[in-house]
C-alpha positions as CSV (number, residue, x, y, z in Angstrom):
1,M,96.9,-87.2,30.5
2,K,98.9,-83.6,30.0
3,I,98.6,-84.2,26.4
4,F,94.5,-84.3,26.9
5,K,94.4,-81.8,29.1
6,R,96.2,-79.2,26.6
7,I,93.7,-80.4,24.0
8,L,90.7,-80.4,26.2
9,L,92.3,-76.7,27.0
10,L,92.4,-75.7,23.2
11,V,89.4,-77.1,22.5
12,L,87.5,-75.3,25.2
13,I,89.6,-71.9,23.9
14,F,88.4,-73.0,20.7
15,V,84.8,-73.0,21.5
16,L,84.5,-69.8,23.3
17,V,86.6,-67.7,20.6
18,T,83.9,-69.5,17.9
19,V,81.0,-68.0,20.4
20,I,82.7,-64.7,21.2
21,Y,83.0,-64.2,17.2
22,N,79.3,-64.7,16.2
23,Y,77.5,-64.4,19.5
24,P,76.4,-60.9,17.4
25,K,74.7,-63.1,15.3
26,L,72.6,-64.6,17.4
27,N,71.1,-61.5,18.0
28,M,70.3,-61.7,14.2
29,L,69.3,-65.3,14.3
30,S,67.3,-64.7,17.6
31,G,65.6,-61.6,17.1
32,Y,64.6,-62.5,13.0
33,S,62.6,-65.8,14.4
34,A,60.8,-64.2,17.6
35,K,60.1,-61.2,16.0
36,N,58.4,-63.1,13.2
37,I,56.7,-65.8,15.5
38,A,54.7,-62.6,17.4
39,S,54.1,-61.1,14.1
40,S,52.5,-64.5,12.6
41,V,51.0,-66.0,15.6
42,F,49.4,-62.5,16.7
43,V,48.9,-60.5,13.3
44,A,48.0,-63.2,11.0
45,N,46.9,-65.7,13.4
46,R,49.1,-68.8,12.6
47,T,50.3,-70.9,15.6
48,L,53.5,-71.4,16.4
49,A,54.2,-74.6,15.0
50,F,52.6,-73.4,11.2
51,T,55.4,-70.5,11.4
52,D,58.3,-72.7,12.7
53,K,57.7,-75.2,9.7
54,T,57.4,-73.0,7.2
55,D,58.1,-69.3,7.9
56,N,61.5,-69.9,10.0
57,N,62.7,-72.9,8.2
58,F,65.7,-71.7,7.0
59,A,69.3,-71.9,8.3
60,P,70.0,-70.3,10.1
61,V,66.9,-69.5,11.7
62,N,65.7,-72.8,12.4
63,L,68.0,-73.2,14.7
64,A,66.7,-70.8,16.8
65,S,64.5,-72.9,20.1
66,D,60.8,-70.5,19.7
67,A,58.0,-70.4,22.7
68,I,55.1,-68.5,22.7
69,D,52.9,-66.9,25.8
70,L,49.5,-66.3,24.1
71,E,48.1,-64.6,27.3
72,S,50.7,-62.2,27.5
73,K,51.1,-62.2,23.6
74,I,54.7,-62.4,23.9
75,A,57.1,-64.5,21.1
76,T,60.4,-66.1,23.0
77,S,63.6,-67.8,20.7
78,S,67.2,-68.5,22.0
79,A,69.7,-69.5,19.9
80,F,71.1,-72.0,21.1
81,G,70.3,-71.5,25.0
82,L,73.6,-68.4,24.9
83,L,71.0,-65.2,23.6
84,T,67.5,-65.2,23.9
85,R,65.2,-62.7,22.2
86,K,61.1,-61.6,23.0
87,A,58.8,-60.2,20.6
88,V,55.8,-58.2,22.4
89,Y,52.6,-58.1,20.5
90,R,50.8,-54.6,20.9
91,K,47.1,-54.1,19.5
92,G,47.0,-51.6,17.0
93,L,50.8,-51.5,16.2
94,G,52.1,-55.3,15.9
95,A,55.0,-57.1,17.0
96,V,58.0,-55.6,18.3
97,L,61.6,-56.7,19.8
98,S,61.9,-55.8,23.5
99,L,65.0,-54.6,24.3
100,E,64.6,-54.1,28.0
101,K,61.7,-55.8,30.7
102,S,59.7,-52.6,30.6
103,D,59.5,-53.1,27.2
104,E,57.0,-55.7,27.5
105,T,54.4,-53.9,29.4
106,A,55.0,-50.3,28.5
107,N,52.0,-47.9,27.6
108,Y,51.3,-47.0,23.8
109,L,49.4,-45.0,21.5
110,V,47.1,-46.8,18.8
111,P,46.0,-45.1,15.2
112,R,43.0,-44.5,15.4
113,R,40.8,-46.5,12.4
114,L,38.0,-45.9,9.5
115,E,35.0,-48.1,9.5
116,A,34.9,-50.9,7.2
117,D,32.3,-50.9,3.9
118,N,31.8,-54.6,4.1
119,N,28.4,-53.8,1.6
120,T,29.6,-52.2,-1.5
121,P,31.2,-55.3,-3.6
122,Y,35.0,-55.1,-4.3
123,P,37.2,-53.2,-4.8
124,Y,35.8,-50.1,-3.7
125,G,34.2,-52.1,-0.5
126,N,34.6,-55.6,1.0
127,A,31.2,-57.8,-0.4
128,P,31.3,-59.9,-3.4
129,Q,31.5,-59.0,-7.3
130,K,28.9,-59.8,-8.9
131,D,30.6,-62.4,-11.6
132,T,31.8,-60.5,-14.9
133,I,33.2,-62.4,-17.9
134,F,35.6,-61.4,-20.3
135,A,34.9,-62.6,-24.3
136,N,38.4,-61.1,-24.1
137,L,40.1,-63.2,-22.1
138,D,41.3,-66.4,-22.0
139,Y,41.2,-67.8,-18.9
140,A,42.9,-71.4,-19.6
141,K,45.8,-69.3,-19.6
142,I,45.5,-67.4,-16.8
143,D,44.9,-70.5,-14.5
144,S,48.1,-72.0,-16.6
145,S,50.1,-68.9,-15.4
146,L,49.1,-69.5,-12.2
147,D,49.5,-73.1,-12.1
148,F,53.0,-72.7,-13.0
149,L,53.4,-70.8,-9.5
150,F,52.0,-73.4,-7.1
151,D,54.6,-76.0,-7.3
152,S,56.8,-77.0,-4.8
153,I,59.6,-75.5,-6.0
154,N,58.0,-71.6,-6.1
155,Q,56.5,-72.2,-3.2
156,T,53.7,-69.3,-4.1
157,R,51.3,-68.8,-0.8
158,A,48.5,-66.5,-3.0
159,V,48.4,-65.1,-6.6
160,L,45.6,-62.2,-7.2
161,V,44.6,-60.9,-10.8
162,I,42.4,-57.9,-11.8
163,Y,41.1,-56.5,-14.7
164,K,39.2,-53.4,-15.2
165,D,38.1,-53.6,-11.4
166,Q,37.2,-57.4,-11.6
167,I,39.3,-60.2,-10.1
168,V,39.5,-62.8,-12.8
169,S,41.9,-65.4,-11.3
170,E,42.3,-65.8,-7.2
171,K,44.8,-69.0,-6.2
172,Y,45.3,-69.6,-2.5
173,A,48.2,-72.6,-1.3
174,D,46.8,-74.7,1.4
175,G,46.5,-73.0,4.9
176,F,46.0,-69.7,3.1
177,D,42.4,-67.8,1.8
178,Q,41.0,-64.7,0.7
179,D,41.0,-63.3,4.8
180,S,44.7,-64.6,5.2
181,K,47.1,-61.3,6.2
182,L,50.3,-61.7,4.5
183,L,53.7,-59.9,5.0
184,G,54.7,-57.4,2.3
185,W,58.1,-56.8,3.5
186,S,59.8,-54.3,1.8
187,M,56.5,-53.5,-0.3
188,T,56.4,-51.3,2.9
189,K,58.2,-49.2,1.2
190,S,55.7,-48.3,-1.9
191,L,52.8,-47.9,1.1
192,L,55.3,-45.1,2.6
193,S,56.0,-43.6,-0.5
194,T,52.6,-43.2,-1.3
195,V,52.0,-41.2,2.6
196,F,54.0,-38.4,0.8
197,G,52.4,-38.7,-2.3
198,I,48.9,-37.7,-0.5
199,M,50.7,-35.2,1.5
200,Q,52.2,-34.0,-1.4
201,T,48.9,-33.4,-2.9
202,Q,47.6,-31.8,-0.1
203,G,50.1,-29.4,0.5
204,G,51.4,-30.4,3.5
205,I,54.8,-31.1,2.1
206,N,56.8,-30.1,-1.0
207,V,59.0,-33.6,-1.8
208,F,61.8,-31.4,-3.3
209,N,62.6,-29.5,-0.5
210,K,65.7,-30.2,1.7
211,A,65.4,-32.8,3.8
212,P,64.4,-31.8,7.4
213,I,67.6,-33.1,9.3
214,A,68.8,-31.1,12.1
215,S,72.1,-32.6,12.4
216,W,72.8,-32.5,8.8
217,Q,72.5,-28.3,8.6
218,N,76.9,-27.9,9.4
219,D,77.8,-30.4,7.0
220,K,77.4,-31.1,2.8
221,R,74.5,-33.5,4.1
222,K,72.1,-30.4,4.1
223,N,71.6,-30.4,0.7
224,I,69.8,-33.8,0.4
225,T,66.2,-33.5,-0.5
226,I,63.6,-35.5,0.4
227,S,63.1,-36.6,-3.0
228,N,66.7,-37.9,-2.8
229,L,65.6,-40.4,-0.1
230,L,62.5,-41.4,-1.5
231,Q,64.5,-41.8,-4.8
232,M,67.3,-43.9,-2.3
233,N,70.0,-41.5,-4.4
234,S,71.3,-39.6,-1.5
235,G,75.0,-40.6,-1.2
236,L,74.5,-41.9,2.5
237,E,76.4,-44.9,3.6
238,W,74.4,-47.6,3.8
239,D,75.4,-51.6,4.3
240,E,72.0,-53.4,3.1
241,N,73.2,-57.1,3.8
242,Y,70.8,-59.7,5.8
243,E,73.3,-62.5,5.9
244,E,75.8,-60.6,8.0
245,I,75.7,-58.3,10.8
246,S,75.4,-54.9,9.0
247,D,73.4,-51.4,8.8
248,A,70.2,-53.0,8.3
249,T,70.4,-55.9,10.8
250,K,71.4,-53.7,13.5
251,M,68.5,-51.4,12.8
252,L,65.6,-54.0,12.6
253,F,67.0,-56.3,15.5
254,L,68.7,-54.3,17.9
255,E,67.1,-50.0,17.5
256,R,64.6,-48.2,19.3
257,D,64.1,-46.1,17.3
258,M,64.6,-47.2,13.7
259,T,63.9,-43.4,12.2
260,K,67.3,-42.6,13.3
261,M,70.3,-44.7,12.2
262,Q,70.6,-43.5,8.8
263,E,70.4,-40.2,9.7
264,N,73.7,-40.8,11.5
265,K,75.6,-42.0,8.7
266,P,77.9,-40.1,6.3
267,L,78.3,-38.8,2.8
268,V,80.3,-41.3,0.8
269,G,78.9,-40.0,-2.8
270,K,76.8,-36.8,-4.4
271,P,73.6,-36.2,-3.8
272,N,71.0,-37.4,-6.9
273,E,74.3,-39.4,-8.4
274,T,74.8,-42.4,-6.1
275,W,71.7,-44.9,-5.6
276,N,72.0,-47.1,-3.0
277,Y,69.2,-49.4,-2.0
278,S,69.0,-48.7,2.0
279,S,66.1,-50.2,4.1
280,G,67.9,-47.5,6.8
281,T,66.2,-44.2,4.1
282,T,62.8,-45.3,4.3
283,N,63.0,-45.4,7.7
284,L,64.6,-42.2,8.0
285,L,61.8,-40.9,5.6
286,S,59.2,-42.3,8.5
287,G,60.4,-40.2,10.6
288,I,60.6,-37.2,8.3
289,L,56.8,-37.8,8.0
290,R,56.5,-37.9,11.9
291,S,58.3,-34.0,11.9
292,Y,55.1,-32.8,9.7
293,F,52.3,-34.1,12.5
294,K,52.0,-31.9,15.4
295,T,51.5,-34.8,17.7
296,H,52.7,-38.5,17.4
297,Q,48.6,-39.8,17.2
298,E,48.4,-37.6,14.6
299,Y,51.3,-39.3,12.4
300,L,49.6,-42.7,13.3
301,D,46.1,-41.6,12.3
302,F,47.0,-39.9,8.2
303,W,48.5,-43.3,7.2
304,Y,45.3,-45.3,7.9
305,T,42.6,-42.1,7.3
306,N,44.2,-40.4,4.5
307,F,45.4,-43.9,3.2
308,I,45.0,-47.6,3.9
309,D,41.5,-47.5,5.4
310,K,40.4,-44.9,2.6
311,I,40.7,-47.4,-0.2
312,G,39.3,-50.1,2.0
313,M,42.4,-52.2,2.8
314,N,41.0,-52.6,6.4
315,S,43.0,-55.3,7.1
316,M,46.0,-54.3,6.7
317,L,48.4,-53.4,10.0
318,L,51.5,-51.5,10.0
319,E,54.2,-52.3,12.9
320,A,55.7,-50.0,14.5
321,D,59.0,-50.0,16.4
322,L,59.5,-49.4,20.2
323,S,59.1,-45.5,19.8
324,G,56.1,-45.7,17.9
325,N,57.5,-44.7,14.1
326,Y,55.9,-47.3,11.6
327,V,58.9,-49.8,10.2
328,G,58.5,-48.1,6.6
329,S,61.3,-50.0,5.0
330,S,59.3,-53.8,6.1
331,Y,56.3,-54.2,8.0
332,S,53.1,-54.5,7.0
333,W,50.2,-57.4,6.7
334,A,47.0,-57.4,5.1
335,T,45.2,-60.0,3.1
336,T,45.7,-61.1,-1.1
337,R,43.1,-58.5,-1.5
338,D,43.9,-55.6,0.1
339,W,47.5,-55.7,-1.1
340,G,45.1,-55.5,-4.9
341,K,43.5,-52.5,-3.7
342,F,46.3,-50.8,-3.0
343,G,47.4,-51.5,-7.1
344,L,44.4,-50.2,-8.2
345,L,44.7,-46.9,-6.6
346,Y,47.8,-46.2,-8.5
347,L,46.0,-47.7,-11.5
348,K,44.1,-45.4,-11.5
349,N,46.6,-42.4,-11.0
350,G,45.3,-41.7,-7.6
351,N,41.6,-41.5,-7.8
352,W,39.6,-43.7,-5.5
353,N,36.0,-44.3,-6.3
354,G,35.6,-40.3,-7.5
355,E,38.4,-38.8,-4.7
356,Q,41.5,-37.8,-5.8
357,L,43.7,-39.0,-2.9
358,F,47.1,-38.0,-5.5
359,T,48.0,-36.8,-8.9
360,K,49.3,-38.0,-12.0
361,K,51.9,-36.1,-12.0
362,W,52.5,-38.0,-8.6
363,V,52.6,-41.2,-10.6
364,D,54.6,-39.9,-12.7
365,Y,57.2,-38.7,-10.8
366,M,57.3,-42.3,-8.4
367,T,57.5,-44.2,-11.9
368,T,60.6,-42.1,-13.0
369,P,63.6,-43.6,-13.0
370,T,66.3,-42.3,-10.3
371,P,69.8,-41.1,-11.7
372,T,72.4,-44.3,-11.4
373,S,69.5,-47.2,-11.2
374,D,70.0,-48.4,-14.5
375,G,65.7,-47.7,-15.1
376,T,65.1,-50.0,-12.1
377,Y,64.1,-47.3,-9.3
378,G,61.5,-44.5,-9.1
379,A,60.4,-43.6,-5.8
380,Q,60.0,-46.6,-3.7
381,F,58.6,-48.5,-6.6
382,W,60.5,-50.5,-9.0
383,L,60.4,-49.9,-12.5
384,N,60.6,-51.9,-15.9
385,A,62.0,-48.8,-17.5
386,E,64.8,-51.1,-19.4
387,N,63.1,-53.9,-20.0
388,H,64.6,-56.1,-17.3
389,F,61.6,-58.2,-18.4
390,K,61.7,-58.4,-22.1
391,D,58.7,-59.9,-22.3
392,V,56.9,-57.0,-19.8
393,P,56.0,-53.7,-21.3
394,S,58.4,-50.8,-19.9
395,N,56.2,-48.9,-18.3
396,M,55.1,-51.7,-15.7
397,Y,56.4,-51.0,-12.2
398,Y,55.6,-52.8,-9.1
399,A,56.3,-52.9,-5.3
400,D,58.2,-55.7,-4.4
401,G,59.5,-57.9,-1.3
402,F,61.7,-59.8,0.1
403,Q,61.0,-63.6,-1.1
404,G,59.0,-62.5,-4.0
405,Q,56.3,-60.4,-2.7
406,R,55.0,-58.5,-5.4
407,V,52.7,-56.0,-6.1
408,Y,52.6,-55.5,-10.2
409,V,51.0,-53.0,-12.0
410,L,50.2,-52.9,-15.6
411,P,49.0,-49.4,-17.3
412,D,48.6,-51.0,-21.1
413,Q,46.3,-54.0,-20.1
414,E,44.6,-52.4,-17.0
415,M,45.8,-55.0,-15.0
416,V,47.2,-55.5,-11.1
417,I,48.6,-58.7,-10.3
418,V,49.5,-60.1,-6.9
419,R,52.1,-62.7,-5.7
420,F,52.8,-64.0,-2.3
421,G,55.3,-66.5,-1.2
422,L,58.3,-67.6,0.1
423,K,61.0,-67.9,-2.9
424,N,61.8,-65.5,-5.6
425,F,60.2,-66.9,-9.4
426,D,60.6,-66.2,-13.3
427,E,58.8,-63.4,-12.9
428,N,59.2,-63.0,-16.7
429,E,57.5,-65.8,-17.8
430,F,54.9,-65.3,-15.2
431,L,54.0,-62.0,-16.2
432,K,54.6,-63.0,-20.0
433,G,51.8,-65.4,-19.6
434,I,49.2,-63.4,-17.7
435,I,49.6,-60.7,-20.6
436,S,49.4,-63.3,-23.7
437,S,45.7,-64.1,-22.3
438,I,44.0,-60.6,-22.9
439,E,43.3,-60.9,-27.2
440,E,43.0,-58.5,-29.3
């Protein structure tokens, strides 16, 4: 009996130590699940069952027990009954993880939106396009390239191909269509960069000035420019790791104001000489944008009235943190066609239906490789400058999100290609197939 008691005690101690050691990770598990469910149900109009089966079906997130309160618009996720997180939906700002009970009923500002144009044909409005057949396109090749992505391995949800302003191919997985809102993840970073480009063009900001961060003025961080931050080349410390407890996961699951975490990090390199991908940097930039507006309402409105709604991305919703700042690193939802409009804005060098939102000079800046990024990164956009995709033009650039969310801009081909899914894929082969459909 004494031996049995000792063994039982050792087992209990082991279990206790294991729980204590892994307890912080439960925040990531239950936090991811609750936030994703709240956004999926209340922003994208999916069901809890569908989200658990398709979006939250990977380890360890699939270990959480989930529930939804449709009336209160709250999602709850529990990790083995040891740690429970809630995410609350706020109209106009999307879903956010609560940190205390009062967050579930707190008042908040709502961004003001422009009215949608449902009469003008796509892309300048939301009405259907007239059928246009291009004699120089091999439509069979395009369809074959799309079919390649819609197998059980690639787990693609949506693909859109635009050529000379015309939708030439579009395909969706079961359960999705042209009205389905899809999460861009880190493609949101490219949206944030665009806001800077618009403000730069309007004269409201100069990205080559020093970053206006008061806490940096007494140390070497005072030399960091806004451009250094846009190019992820500030030299600031940051751990972008989603497999463990890291700076990135702490920011997304535990911070009330996500714009502050990167601000508090020390230098571990030299500005303009130390490229390091950081979602914290993008959210810091969102906070910097906020500082250029007199009121928080103006900050919330500007993204829509001067950019998103102005080009008719009316389905888009930017999600904000508990402090009301847009989570520029990660959270934006829109239909595939609206994401296509975003790519077209860049293909047209910032000119939208005769109005210059930003200049060709901004596009050149944004697509110039960041020092020490090996030609892969510009200003919150990814590049093909060193032909990482060997069968794709080197001037192709793209917005990039987790699990293979993409908006590709191909200037030489006058094309924009959008892809959404749950898994990365052979991008070179896919793009090669689409490009080869254009006959000389």
